C-alpha positions in Angstrom: 94.3 108.2 103.8 92.7 111.3 105.3 95.2 113.6 103.4 94.1 112.0 100.1 90.4 112.4 101.1 90.9 116.1 101.9 92.7 116.8 98.7 90.1 115.2 96.5 87.2 117.0 98.2 89.2 120.2 98.3 89.7 120.1 94.5 86.1 119.3 93.9 84.9 122.3 96.0 87.6 124.5 94.4 86.1 123.7 91.0 82.7 124.7 92.2 84.0 127.8 93.8 85.7 129.0 90.7 82.4 128.7 88.7 81.2 131.8 90.6 81.0 134.9 88.4 84.0 136.9 89.3 85.7 139.9 87.7 89.3 139.8 86.5 90.5 142.0 89.4 89.3 139.4 92.0 91.0 136.6 90.1 94.2 138.6 89.9 94.1 139.3 93.6 93.5 135.6 94.3 96.5 134.6 92.2 98.7 137.2 93.9 97.4 136.1 97.4 98.3 132.5 96.6 101.8 133.6 95.3 102.5 135.5 98.6 101.2 132.5 100.6 103.4 129.9 98.8 106.3 132.2 97.9 105.8 131.6 94.2 107.7 134.3 92.3 107.7 136.6 95.2 109.0 136.6 98.8 106.6 134.8 101.0 104.5 137.2 103.0 101.6 135.8 105.0 100.3 139.3 106.0 100.0 140.4 102.4 98.4 137.1 101.5 95.8 137.4 104.2 95.0 141.0 103.3 94.4 140.0 99.6 92.3 136.9 100.5 90.2 139.0 102.9 89.6 141.6 100.2 88.3 138.9 97.9 86.2 137.4 100.7 84.7 140.8 101.4 83.7 141.0 97.7 81.7 137.8 98.2 84.1 135.2 96.8 83.3 131.9 98.5 86.7 130.2 98.1 88.4 133.3 99.5 86.0 133.2 102.5 87.1 129.6 103.2 90.8 130.5 103.0 90.3 133.6 105.2 88.6 131.4 107.8 91.4 128.9 107.7 94.0 131.7 108.2 92.1 133.1 111.1 91.8 129.7 112.8 95.5 129.0 112.3 96.8 132.5 112.9 98.5 132.8 109.5 99.1 136.4 108.5 96.7 137.6 111.2 96.0 137.1 114.9 94.5 133.7 115.8 90.7 134.1 116.1 88.7 130.9 116.2 85.3 132.7 116.3 86.1 134.8 113.2 87.4 131.7 111.4 84.1 129.8 112.1 82.2 132.8 110.9 84.1 132.9 107.6 83.5 129.2 107.1 79.8 129.7 107.6 79.8 132.5 105.1 81.6 130.3 102.6 78.9 127.7 103.0 76.2 130.3 102.4 77.9 131.2 99.1 78.0 127.5 98.0 81.5 126.4 99.1 80.5 123.1 100.7 84.0 121.9 101.7 83.5 124.3 104.6 80.7 122.1 105.9 83.2 119.3 106.3 85.6 121.5 108.2 82.9 122.8 110.5 81.8 119.3 111.2 85.3 118.3 112.2 85.7 121.4 114.4 82.6 120.4 116.5 83.3 116.7 116.4 86.9 117.0 117.7 86.2 120.0 119.9 89.0 122.0 118.2 88.6 125.7 118.1 85.1 125.4 119.6 83.5 123.4 122.4 82.8 119.8 121.3 79.2 119.4 120.0 78.5 116.1 118.4 75.0 117.0 117.4 76.1 120.1 115.6 79.0 118.1 114.0 76.4 115.6 112.6 74.3 118.5 111.3 77.2 119.9 109.3 78.2 116.5 108.0 74.6 115.7 107.0 74.3 119.0 105.2 77.5 118.1 103.3 76.2 114.8 102.2 72.9 116.4 101.2 75.0 118.6 98.9 76.4 115.4 97.2 79.7 115.7 99.0 80.3 111.9 98.9 83.7 111.9 100.6 82.1 113.1 103.8 80.5 109.6 104.2 84.1 108.3 104.1 85.3 110.9 106.6 82.5 110.1 109.1 83.2 106.3 108.6 86.8 106.9 109.5 85.9 108.9 112.6 83.4 106.2 113.8 86.0 103.5 113.0 88.7 105.0 115.2 86.6 106.8 117.7 87.8 110.3 116.7 85.1 112.9 117.3 82.5 110.2 117.8 82.3 107.1 120.0 83.6 104.0 118.2 80.8 102.4 116.2 81.9 99.8 113.7 78.4 99.3 112.5 78.1 102.9 111.4 81.7 102.9 110.0 80.8 99.9 107.8 77.5 101.5 106.7 79.1 104.8 105.8 82.1 103.2 104.0 79.6 101.2 102.0 77.5 104.2 101.1 80.7 106.1 100.0 81.7 103.2 97.7 78.1 103.0 96.3 78.4 106.7 95.4 81.6 106.2 93.6 84.1 107.4 96.2 86.9 104.9 95.6 89.0 105.8 98.7 86.3 104.2 100.8 87.5 100.8 99.5 90.5 101.2 101.7 88.3 101.6 104.8 86.4 98.4 104.0 89.7 96.6 103.4 91.0 97.8 106.8 87.9 96.6 108.6 88.1 93.1 107.1 91.9 92.9 107.5 91.6 93.4 111.3 88.2 92.0 111.8 86.7 95.3 113.1 82.9 94.9 113.3 83.1 92.1 110.7 84.7 88.6 110.5 88.4 88.8 109.8 88.8 88.0 106.1 92.2 88.6 104.4 90.8 87.6 101.0 88.1 90.3 101.2 90.6 92.8 102.5 92.9 92.1 99.5 89.9 92.4 97.2 88.8 95.8 98.6 92.3 97.2 98.6 92.7 96.1 95.0 89.5 98.0 94.1 91.0 101.2 95.5 94.3 100.4 93.6 92.5 99.9 90.3 90.9 103.3 90.7 94.4 104.9 90.9 94.1 105.7 94.6 97.5 106.3 96.3 96.5 104.6 99.6 95.1 101.8 97.5 98.6 101.4 95.9 100.1 101.2 99.3 97.6 98.8 100.8 97.7 96.5 97.8 101.5 96.4 97.8 101.5 95.8 101.6 99.3 92.7 101.1 101.8 91.3 98.6 104.7 92.3 101.0 103.3 90.2 103.8 101.1 87.7 102.0 97.8 89.0 103.2 95.0 87.4 101.2 97.4 86.5 98.5 100.7 84.6 97.9 103.6 86.7 99.2 105.5 88.2 96.4 108.1 91.0 96.7 108.1 91.8 93.0 104.4 92.5 93.0 104.6 94.3 96.3 107.3 96.7 95.0 105.3 97.5 91.8 102.6 99.1 94.0 104.7 100.3 96.9 106.8 102.3 94.4 103.7 103.9 93.0 102.6 104.9 96.5 106.1 106.2 97.3 106.3 108.4 94.2 102.9 109.9 95.3 104.5 110.8 98.7 102.8 108.0 100.7 105.1 107.6 103.8 104.4 103.9 104.2 105.2 103.3 100.5 108.5 105.2 101.0 109.3 103.2 104.1 108.8 99.7 102.6 110.6 100.7 99.4 113.6 101.9 101.5 113.4 98.7 103.6 113.4 96.6 100.4 116.5 98.4 99.0 118.2 98.0 102.4 117.6 94.2 102.6 117.5 93.2 99.0 113.9 92.2 99.1 112.8 91.9 95.4 115.6 94.1 94.1 119.4 94.5 94.5 120.7 95.9 97.8 121.3 99.7 97.3 122.2 101.6 100.4 121.9 105.0 98.8 118.4 104.3 97.5 117.5 102.8 100.9 118.6 105.9 102.7 116.9 108.2 100.2 113.4 106.7 100.7 113.8 106.1 104.4 114.9 109.7 104.9 111.9 111.0 102.8 109.5 108.9 104.9 111.2 110.0 108.1 110.9 113.7 107.1 107.2 113.2 106.6 106.8 112.0 110.2 107.3 108.2 109.9 109.0 107.3 113.2 109.7 103.7 112.2 111.7 105.0 109.2 113.6 107.3 111.6 114.5 104.3 113.7 115.5 102.3 110.7 117.9 105.0 109.5 119.7 104.7 112.8 120.3 101.0 112.3 123.4 100.3 110.3 122.8 96.6 109.6 119.9 95.3 107.5 117.3 93.1 109.3 118.6 90.1 107.4 122.3 90.4 108.2 124.3 87.6 106.7 123.8 84.5 108.9 125.2 82.1 106.4 128.4 81.5 108.4 126.5 80.6 111.6 123.9 78.6 109.7 126.0 75.8 108.3 125.8 73.6 111.4 122.2 74.6 112.1 121.0 73.6 108.6 122.8 70.3 109.0 121.0 69.8 112.3 117.6 70.7 110.8 118.2 68.3 107.9 119.2 65.6 110.3 116.3 66.2 112.6 113.7 66.1 109.9 114.8 63.5 107.4 113.0 60.2 107.2 114.5 56.7 106.7 111.6 55.5 104.5 111.7 55.5 100.7 111.2 58.9 99.1 108.1 59.6 96.8 106.1 56.7 98.1 102.7 57.0 99.9 103.2 55.0 103.1 100.4 54.1 105.6 101.5 54.9 109.1 100.3 54.3 112.7 97.2 56.1 113.8 98.0 56.0 117.5 100.8 56.9 119.9 101.3 56.5 123.7 101.4 59.6 125.9 104.8 58.6 127.4 106.3 58.7 123.9 105.4 62.4 123.7 106.6 63.4 127.2 110.1 64.6 127.7 112.7 67.3 127.0 113.1 68.6 123.5 115.9 70.9 122.2 116.3 72.6 118.8 115.8 75.9 117.1 113.3 78.6 116.4 114.1 80.3 113.1 112.6 83.7 112.2 112.2 84.5 108.4 111.3 87.5 106.4 107.8 87.4 104.9 108.9 85.5 101.8 110.3 82.7 104.0 113.6 83.0 102.0 115.8 85.1 104.4 116.6 84.0 107.9 116.4 87.1 110.2 117.1 85.5 113.6 117.9 82.1 115.1 116.9 81.3 118.7 117.9 78.3 120.7 114.7 76.6 121.8 114.0 74.1 124.6 110.6 72.6 125.3 109.6 70.4 128.3 106.4 68.4 127.9 104.3 66.4 130.3 101.0 64.5 129.5 98.5 65.3 132.2 94.7 64.6 132.2 94.4 64.2 128.4 96.3 67.4 127.8 100.0 68.1 127.1 101.4 70.8 129.3 104.9 72.2 129.6 107.4 75.0 129.2 108.7 76.8 126.1 112.2 78.4 126.7 113.9 80.6 124.2 117.7 81.3 124.5 117.6 80.1 128.2 115.9 83.3 129.2 112.3 83.7 127.9 110.1 81.1 129.5 106.4 80.6 128.6 103.9 78.0 129.9 102.2 76.1 127.0 99.3 73.7 126.6 98.5 71.5 123.6 96.2 68.8 122.4 97.9 65.6 121.1 97.0 63.6 118.1 99.1 60.7 116.8 100.7 63.0 114.2 100.8 66.4 115.8 100.6 68.7 118.8 98.0 71.5 118.5 98.9 74.3 120.8 96.3 76.5 122.6 96.5 80.2 121.7 98.9 82.0 124.0 100.4 85.5 124.2 103.9 86.6 125.1 106.5 89.4 124.6 109.5 89.4 122.3 112.1 92.1 121.9 111.8 94.3 118.9 114.8 94.6 116.5 114.2 98.4 116.0 113.9 99.1 119.7 115.9 96.5 121.6 114.6 97.5 125.0 111.0 97.6 123.9 109.1 94.3 123.6 106.2 93.5 121.2 103.2 91.3 122.0 102.8 88.1 119.9 100.2 85.4 120.0 100.1 81.8 118.7 97.5 81.4 115.9 96.4 77.8 115.3 100.0 76.7 116.1 100.6 73.1 115.2 103.8 71.1 115.2 104.1 67.7 113.5 105.1 64.7 115.6 107.7 62.7 113.7 108.6 59.2 114.9 111.8 57.6 113.6 114.0 54.9 115.0 112.6 55.2 118.5 113.2 59.0 118.3 110.6 61.7 118.5 110.9 65.0 116.6 108.6 68.1 116.6 108.7 70.3 113.5 106.7 72.8 111.6 105.7 76.3 110.8 104.8 78.5 113.8 102.2 81.1 112.8 102.2 84.2 115.1 100.1 87.3 115.2 101.6 90.6 116.2 99.3 92.2 118.8 99.1 96.0 118.4 95.9 96.4 120.4 93.2 94.2 121.8 91.4 94.5 118.5 94.2 95.0 116.0 96.2 91.9 115.3 98.4 91.5 112.2 100.3 88.6 110.5 103.8 88.4 112.0 107.0 87.1 110.3 106.9 83.3 109.7 108.8 81.1 112.1 110.0 77.6 111.8 110.4 75.2 114.7 112.5 72.0 114.8 113.0 70.0 118.0 114.4 66.6 118.9 113.7 64.8 122.2 116.8 64.4 124.2 115.8 62.0 126.9 115.8 58.2 126.5 112.8 56.8 124.6 110.4 54.9 127.0 109.0 51.5 126.4 105.9 51.5 124.2 102.5 50.8 125.8 103.3 52.2 129.3 101.3 55.4 128.8 97.9 56.5 127.7 97.0 55.5 124.1 96.3 58.5 122.0 94.3 57.7 118.9 91.7 59.3 116.6 89.0 58.5 114.2 89.7 59.2 110.6 87.7 62.3 110.0 88.5 63.3 106.4 91.8 65.1 106.0 91.6 66.6 109.5 89.2 69.3 108.7 90.7 69.8 105.3 94.2 70.2 106.6 97.6 68.8 105.5 100.7 68.5 107.7 103.6 69.6 105.5 107.1 69.7 107.1 109.7 71.0 107.3 108.5 74.2 105.7 110.6 76.1 104.7 112.7 73.1 103.4 116.2 72.7 101.9 116.0 69.4 100.0 113.2 67.0 101.0 109.7 67.7 102.1 107.2 65.5 104.0 103.4 65.5 103.9 101.0 63.7 106.3 97.3 63.2 105.6 94.3 61.1 106.5 91.6 59.6 104.3 88.1 58.5 105.6 87.4 56.5 102.5 89.2 54.9 99.6 90.1 57.3 96.8 92.8 58.2 94.3 95.1 61.0 95.3 97.6 63.2 93.4 100.3 65.5 94.8 101.8 68.3 92.8 104.2 71.1 93.5 103.6 74.1 91.2 105.8 77.2 90.8 104.2 80.7 91.0 104.3 80.9 87.2 102.2 77.8 86.9 104.9 75.2 86.0 104.4 71.7 87.6 107.8 70.8 89.1 106.7 67.6 91.0 103.8 65.3 90.4 102.9 62.0 92.2 99.6 60.4 91.3 98.6 57.3 93.2 96.4 54.3 92.6 93.5 53.9 95.0 94.5 54.4 98.7 92.3 52.8 101.4 91.1 54.8 104.4 93.8 55.5 106.9 96.7 57.8 107.8 99.6 58.3 105.3 102.9 60.0 104.9 104.6 61.0 101.7 108.3 61.9 101.7 108.9 64.2 98.7 112.3 64.5 97.0 112.6 68.0 95.5 116.3 68.7 96.0 116.5 69.7 92.3 113.9 72.4 92.6 115.1 76.0 92.5 114.9 78.1 95.7 111.6 80.0 96.0 107.9 79.9 96.9 105.7 77.1 95.5 102.1 75.9 95.9 101.6 72.2 97.0 98.4 70.9 95.4 96.8 67.8 96.9 93.9 66.2 95.0 91.9 63.5 96.8 88.7 62.1 95.2 87.0 65.1 93.7 88.4 67.6 96.1 91.5 69.8 96.2 93.7 71.3 99.0 96.5 73.7 98.4 99.2 75.1 100.7 102.3 77.3 100.3 105.8 75.7 100.6 109.2 77.4 100.5 112.5 76.0 99.2 115.6 77.6 100.9 
């Protein structure tokens, strides 16, 4: 983001600098200095380049003053001399080259090349904004957002990004999107983040291309879609954005949205790595894609999943079900699987054996969550007659890229449906996790699916605490849809507080209705609907539930 900011401001200031009245000899010297600096048509020679730039600077040419200052600071073609560099920057400002104000502000904000002086930094930045250098608002916002040069201040960051946007500086949309994506100084709002990134994208901003593609790649504020993601990630990659290169390479490696192509994968991952992307460097060292073929080992597991989640009741019929359960029916030992998917939910990346031990204690379900007989986590949940709603918790999981390095994850509104069938209890559903980068920065993790079956003998009904609930209107506008992802049949639970007509539809991403089930009037109560959709093609769909004059939608995935 910052590289794009600097380049745009640099070009603006260059245009202003070149409007100075200069004779042809100075322009010729500038061109030759640039040729020696870059090795264009001549052997690269930084000393000759510096000498020529300094000649032009001594003649009063502002842009040459800025370049001379830069070369003094960095020790290019001359001895490193911070004081001389700062002097030349100030001379460039005096001659109307206002990009130097931004550089001087950064020098004193970061404490590079001169003692840190926040007050002086702000003075330089303020002068730059007074000269209509709108990108400096964006630069200051970035510094306040990340605590670089100034103490973190999300309020100021938000204010300055907003000012930059109002003045037409489109790159600032990315900053606003970032703050809303991670909830930094504002409420976390993926929809707003998506909207702001899209605004940057519409303006042709390279970072906007990347962020917009990234949203589609992970389903942030939109329906996950690899095709749409790659459209924008490719644009970012072509414009040398390291993140765009990385995700384009990862997509070629795994066949996400395009055919697997190892050569193309290596090309883009290597380009990203050469530009400093460490994750791309690690990925290059891994021979296998992240979605290595698990088909052979999945046959029995898929059969188990189907067996665990199928209902004996008639398909495609709304059935009223019990609105209560006894605590001793929930208690016990459960065994099953934890399936990790790619972001589309179509590729299984990893399968973990999962055991859960539950005990009802003091109106709360407590227990232990054990993955692969090694990772053990204490859990707490609230029970309803149809689901277990887990409290937020955090734990460490090994990272594929760095097998000996763990990543932090947290449950986010995790809820598993309770399925009662033939005196057997099942737990199943999506497990939404957040990847915890820092205390403040949390991001959507890969989707997981959990399916568990109780292994101990079913107790007699009525011996435990009765768990019931009042009908409170679609449980805060929520549906229980399981299993999701599904392979043939899908189940949906819901509650009504009053009599009304309902209609359930499943709609493809191109708008085609592939399933529809309108009802007559249903009375208040708890219902379940087993949905037969074995004929539907694999892919992502939207389940649309109409009740009365209201509508609820949720994403479902056919494997």
